[in-house]
matplotlib code that plots the C-alpha trace (Angstrom):
import matplotlib.pyplot as plt

x = [69.7, 68.0, 70.8, 70.2, 66.6, 67.1, 69.5, 66.9, 64.2, 66.4, 67.2, 63.5, 62.7, 65.6, 64.3, 60.9, 62.4, 64.4, 61.6, 59.7, 62.3, 62.7, 59.2, 58.6, 61.5, 60.3, 56.8, 58.2, 60.5, 57.5, 55.8, 58.8, 59.1, 62.6, 63.9, 63.2, 62.7, 60.1, 60.7, 58.5, 59.4, 57.4, 57.9, 56.3, 54.9, 53.0, 53.2, 55.0, 57.7, 58.2, 62.1, 63.4, 60.8, 63.5, 66.5, 64.1, 63.3, 67.3, 68.0, 64.9, 66.6, 70.0, 68.3, 66.6, 69.7, 71.5, 68.9, 68.8, 72.3, 72.5, 72.7, 71.0, 71.6, 68.8, 68.2, 67.8, 64.2, 63.8, 63.3, 60.0, 59.9, 56.9, 56.9, 54.0, 53.2, 52.4, 50.2, 46.2, 45.3, 48.3, 48.6, 50.9, 53.1, 54.7, 55.5, 57.3, 60.5, 63.9, 64.8, 62.0, 62.5, 64.8, 65.3, 62.0, 60.1, 62.3, 61.4, 57.7, 57.3, 59.5, 56.9, 54.2, 55.5, 56.1, 53.1, 51.0, 50.2, 46.3, 47.1, 50.0, 47.5, 47.5, 48.9, 47.3, 50.3, 48.3, 46.6, 49.9, 51.4, 48.8, 48.9, 52.5, 52.0, 49.4, 51.2, 54.5, 52.6, 50.9, 51.2, 53.8, 55.7, 58.6, 61.9, 62.6, 60.5, 61.7, 60.2, 61.9, 59.8, 61.1, 58.9, 58.4, 55.1, 53.2, 49.7, 47.1, 44.4, 42.1, 38.5, 35.8, 38.3, 41.6, 43.0, 40.8, 43.2, 42.4, 44.2, 47.4, 49.0, 52.9, 54.6, 52.4, 52.3, 49.8, 46.5, 46.1, 44.4, 47.0, 47.9, 51.5, 51.5, 51.5, 55.1, 56.8, 58.5, 59.3, 62.6, 61.6, 63.9, 62.4, 64.2, 64.2, 62.2, 62.3, 63.8, 60.9, 59.0, 62.0, 61.7, 58.0, 58.1, 61.0, 59.0, 56.0, 57.7, 59.6, 56.3, 55.3, 58.6, 59.4, 63.4, 62.8, 62.5, 65.4, 64.7, 67.0, 66.5, 67.3, 70.9, 71.9, 74.6, 73.0, 73.5, 71.1, 72.3, 70.2, 69.1, 71.1, 70.1, 67.5, 68.6, 66.0, 66.3, 64.8, 61.8, 61.0, 57.5, 59.4, 62.0, 58.7, 57.1, 60.5, 60.6, 57.0, 57.6, 60.9, 59.0, 56.3, 58.6, 60.4, 57.2, 56.3, 59.6, 59.6, 56.3, 57.2, 60.4, 58.4, 56.2, 59.2, 60.6, 57.8, 57.8, 61.4, 61.1, 58.4, 60.1, 63.1, 60.8, 58.9, 62.7, 64.1, 61.1, 61.4, 64.9, 64.5, 61.8, 63.8, 66.9, 64.9, 63.4, 66.8, 68.3, 65.3, 66.0, 69.6, 68.8, 66.3, 69.0, 71.3, 69.0]
y = [-14.2, -16.3, -15.9, -12.0, -12.3, -14.3, -11.2, -8.8, -11.1, -11.7, -7.5, -6.9, -9.3, -7.7, -4.2, -4.9, -6.6, -3.5, -1.1, -3.2, -3.1, 0.7, 1.5, -0.8, 0.9, 4.5, 3.7, 2.1, 5.4, 7.8, 6.0, 6.3, 10.0, 11.2, 10.8, 13.8, 14.8, 16.5, 19.1, 20.7, 23.7, 24.5, 28.0, 28.9, 32.3, 32.1, 34.2, 31.2, 31.1, 34.7, 34.7, 32.2, 33.6, 35.7, 33.1, 30.7, 32.6, 33.3, 29.6, 28.7, 31.3, 29.5, 26.1, 27.3, 28.8, 25.5, 23.5, 25.7, 25.5, 22.0, 21.4, 18.9, 17.3, 16.6, 13.3, 14.2, 15.4, 18.9, 18.5, 19.9, 22.9, 23.9, 26.3, 26.1, 28.8, 26.9, 28.9, 29.5, 28.5, 26.5, 27.4, 26.9, 30.2, 28.9, 25.8, 24.8, 23.3, 23.9, 25.6, 28.1, 29.1, 32.3, 35.5, 36.8, 33.8, 33.6, 37.3, 36.6, 34.0, 35.7, 38.7, 36.2, 34.6, 38.1, 39.5, 36.9, 39.0, 37.8, 34.2, 34.3, 34.3, 30.5, 27.3, 24.4, 22.1, 19.1, 20.4, 21.8, 18.6, 16.7, 19.3, 18.8, 14.9, 14.9, 17.3, 15.0, 12.0, 13.9, 12.1, 11.7, 10.1, 11.4, 9.2, 10.7, 13.0, 15.8, 17.9, 20.7, 22.3, 25.3, 25.3, 24.7, 22.6, 23.7, 22.6, 25.6, 25.4, 28.5, 28.0, 30.4, 33.1, 32.7, 34.6, 32.6, 29.3, 25.9, 25.7, 24.4, 21.7, 21.9, 19.9, 19.6, 16.3, 15.2, 13.6, 9.7, 9.7, 11.5, 9.8, 8.9, 6.3, 9.4, 10.2, 6.8, 7.6, 10.9, 12.6, 14.7, 17.5, 19.8, 22.8, 24.6, 23.0, 23.7, 20.8, 19.7, 19.7, 17.7, 15.0, 14.7, 14.5, 12.1, 9.7, 10.1, 9.1, 6.2, 4.7, 4.9, 3.0, 5.5, 6.3, 9.1, 12.1, 14.2, 16.7, 19.6, 22.1, 25.6, 25.1, 22.1, 22.7, 22.0, 22.9, 22.3, 20.6, 20.1, 16.7, 14.7, 14.4, 11.6, 8.4, 5.8, 2.4, -0.3, -2.3, -5.9, -5.0, -3.0, -6.0, -8.4, -5.9, -5.7, -9.4, -9.9, -7.0, -8.6, -12.2, -10.4, -8.8, -11.8, -14.0, -11.2, -11.1, -15.3, -14.7, -12.2, -14.5, -17.6, -15.9, -14.2, -17.8, -19.3, -16.7, -16.8, -20.5, -20.2, -17.6, -19.8, -22.6, -20.5, -18.9, -22.6, -23.7, -20.3, -20.9, -24.7, -23.5, -20.8, -23.0, -26.1, -23.3, -21.9, -25.3, -26.2, -23.0, -23.9, -27.4, -25.9, -23.5, -26.4, -28.1]
z = [-46.5, -43.7, -41.0, -41.6, -40.9, -38.1, -36.5, -37.0, -35.4, -32.4, -32.4, -32.3, -29.6, -27.4, -28.0, -26.9, -23.6, -22.9, -23.4, -20.8, -18.4, -18.9, -18.5, -15.4, -13.8, -14.6, -13.2, -10.3, -9.5, -10.1, -7.2, -4.7, -3.8, -3.0, 0.7, 3.0, 6.5, 8.4, 10.8, 13.0, 15.3, 18.3, 20.1, 23.1, 23.3, 26.4, 29.6, 31.6, 29.1, 28.5, 30.0, 27.4, 24.6, 22.7, 23.5, 22.1, 19.0, 18.2, 18.6, 16.6, 13.7, 14.1, 13.6, 10.5, 9.2, 9.7, 7.7, 5.0, 4.6, 3.8, 0.0, -1.8, -5.0, -7.7, -6.8, -3.2, -1.4, 0.3, 3.9, 4.7, 7.8, 9.6, 12.4, 15.0, 17.5, 21.0, 23.0, 23.8, 20.3, 18.5, 15.0, 11.8, 11.4, 8.2, 6.2, 3.3, 1.8, 3.3, -0.1, -0.1, 3.8, 2.6, 4.2, 3.3, 4.9, 7.9, 8.6, 8.3, 10.6, 13.0, 12.9, 13.2, 16.3, 17.9, 17.2, 18.7, 22.0, 22.0, 22.6, 25.3, 28.2, 28.2, 26.7, 25.3, 25.1, 24.6, 21.6, 20.3, 20.4, 18.7, 15.9, 15.4, 15.4, 12.8, 10.4, 10.8, 9.8, 6.9, 3.4, 1.7, 4.7, 5.5, 6.1, 9.3, 11.6, 14.1, 16.3, 18.3, 21.2, 22.9, 26.0, 29.4, 28.4, 31.3, 30.1, 30.9, 28.4, 27.5, 29.1, 28.2, 26.8, 25.3, 28.7, 31.2, 31.7, 33.2, 36.6, 36.4, 38.8, 38.8, 37.8, 34.6, 32.5, 30.1, 30.8, 31.3, 27.6, 25.8, 22.8, 23.3, 20.4, 18.1, 19.1, 19.2, 15.6, 15.9, 17.0, 20.0, 21.6, 24.3, 25.1, 28.0, 31.1, 34.7, 36.3, 38.0, 34.9, 33.2, 36.0, 35.8, 31.9, 31.9, 34.2, 32.6, 29.3, 30.9, 32.0, 28.4, 27.4, 24.9, 24.2, 21.4, 23.4, 24.6, 27.5, 28.4, 31.5, 31.6, 32.4, 30.6, 27.9, 24.4, 20.8, 18.3, 15.2, 11.8, 10.9, 8.7, 5.1, 4.7, 3.5, 2.4, 4.5, 2.5, 4.9, 4.8, 3.2, 0.5, 0.1, -0.1, -2.9, -4.9, -5.2, -6.1, -8.7, -10.0, -10.6, -12.0, -14.5, -15.2, -16.2, -18.3, -20.1, -20.3, -22.0, -24.4, -25.1, -25.6, -27.7, -29.8, -29.8, -31.4, -33.9, -34.7, -34.9, -37.3, -39.3, -39.6, -40.9, -43.2, -44.5, -44.9, -46.9, -48.9, -49.6, -50.8, -53.1, -54.6, -54.8, -56.6, -58.9, -59.7, -60.1, -62.5, -64.7, -65.0, -66.2, -68.6, -70.0, -70.6, -72.9]

ax = plt.figure().add_subplot(projection="3d")
ax.plot(x, y, z, "-o")
ax.set_aspect("equal")
plt.show()
């Protein structure tokens, strides 16, 4: 009987420890979003990019189709896609998950882009790039960030009206106070720039010590590919947090084991005394019966 009670107590302790482990694991997993990419596609609808505008729209559509064609499993995150019009007043034309970017939605943002006649007089390149960077860095943070820009990146922002632009100086590069640091962790692809623009931007990027920009001129051969599925890479900070959580969990389990062991020892002791008392009473009854 004592042996059976001992087994029951051990089983109860193991059940408690298992439940605690599952609960803590689920709680930690709930805080971790599934890895996903955040993808911004910027389309220049300004007058200086007129000749390339329809080709850019076609390439952007192809890129979107490649992104939406990637199949994801239940435990994988859905990529986010944001489409921005780059003109006098850069704005988001569409945003959502790659799964929700279906045929109807593709037609919607295409119509939005082609109908921006009122904004094509000027181009606020720096404002558009800042908008893209802010969106890419929104929470929850993606595993990887991508920005595909179809533009010559000639900066001629509007002044008093949307069609009256600030005089442009060619080649056109960002001002000295441009926040390059906002783009240091973004995979940047720029298509298609005039060769002098490419040269000027390449030098400006090199001067900032950045290596995450890929710039293509109007005649460069390049085929756009959809980003690969996001895979989470554990950082040193996450490793340290994991060690701390594991240590905390181990300490909690140790406390429960010590408590359970103490309770078990007390239970076994009590059962032992009870067994002795019952045995003595039984022997006494037998002796009385013999008399």
